[in-house]
C-alpha positions as CSV (number, residue, x, y, z in Angstrom):
1,Y,-0.4,-0.2,-0.4
2,V,1.9,3.5,-1.3
3,C,-0.5,6.7,-1.1
4,I,0.1,9.9,-2.6
5,D,-1.2,13.3,-2.5
6,H,-2.4,15.3,-5.3
7,H,0.7,16.8,-5.3
8,G,2.7,13.5,-6.1
9,V,4.3,13.6,-2.3
10,I,4.2,9.9,-0.4
11,R,1.7,10.0,2.8
12,D,1.7,6.4,3.4
13,W,3.7,3.3,3.1
14,N,2.8,0.3,4.7
15,Q,5.2,-2.8,6.0
16,Q,4.6,-4.4,2.2
17,A,6.1,-1.7,0.6
18,E,8.6,-1.3,2.8
19,H,9.5,-4.6,2.0
20,T,8.9,-4.4,-2.0
21,F,10.9,-1.3,-2.3
22,G,13.4,-1.7,0.8
23,W,12.8,2.4,2.0
24,S,11.4,2.3,5.7
25,R,8.0,4.7,5.9
26,E,9.7,7.2,7.8
27,E,11.9,7.3,5.0
28,V,9.7,7.9,2.3
29,I,6.8,10.3,4.1
30,G,7.0,13.0,2.4
31,R,9.2,12.4,-1.0
32,P,7.8,12.6,-4.3
33,L,6.7,9.5,-5.2
34,D,8.6,9.6,-8.5
35,E,11.7,10.5,-7.0
36,T,11.1,7.3,-4.6
37,I,9.9,4.4,-7.0
38,I,9.3,5.7,-10.4
39,P,12.0,5.2,-13.0
40,A,13.7,7.7,-13.8
41,S,12.3,7.0,-18.3
42,M,8.7,6.8,-16.7
43,R,8.8,9.9,-14.2
44,E,7.4,12.4,-17.1
45,A,4.1,9.9,-17.9
46,H,4.1,9.9,-14.4
47,R,3.6,12.9,-13.6
48,A,1.8,13.9,-17.0
49,G,-0.7,11.4,-16.0
50,L,-1.2,12.2,-12.4
51,A,-2.0,15.8,-13.6
52,R,-4.4,14.6,-16.5
53,Y,-6.3,13.1,-13.5
54,L,-6.3,16.0,-11.4
55,A,-7.6,18.2,-14.1
56,T,-9.7,15.7,-15.7
57,G,-10.5,12.9,-13.7
58,K,-9.8,10.9,-16.5
59,H,-7.4,8.0,-15.4
60,H,-5.9,4.4,-17.0
61,V,-4.1,2.8,-14.2
62,L,-6.4,3.4,-11.6
63,N,-8.6,0.6,-9.9
64,Q,-7.0,-2.1,-12.7
65,H,-4.6,-5.1,-12.0
66,I,-1.7,-3.4,-13.9
67,E,2.1,-4.6,-14.1
68,L,4.4,-1.3,-13.8
69,T,8.3,-1.5,-12.9
70,A,9.3,-0.1,-10.2
71,V,12.9,1.0,-8.7
72,R,14.2,-0.4,-5.4
73,R,15.7,1.6,-2.8
74,D,19.4,-1.4,-3.7
């Protein structure tokens, strides 16, 4: 479970996220998601998708079972 606010800042992070991504909750709360686990090559698309969702309510990935590439701390 990873929760971000409308700025893309991590607001909640559970134990499974700690295990999956290698960051403790204390280390990531308040950090931008895209600078933490989004691969550099996908950051602009992530930012654009978040901006589109906030502006229009339209999304391509919410409430769906999808597989995404992410970065682990190590």
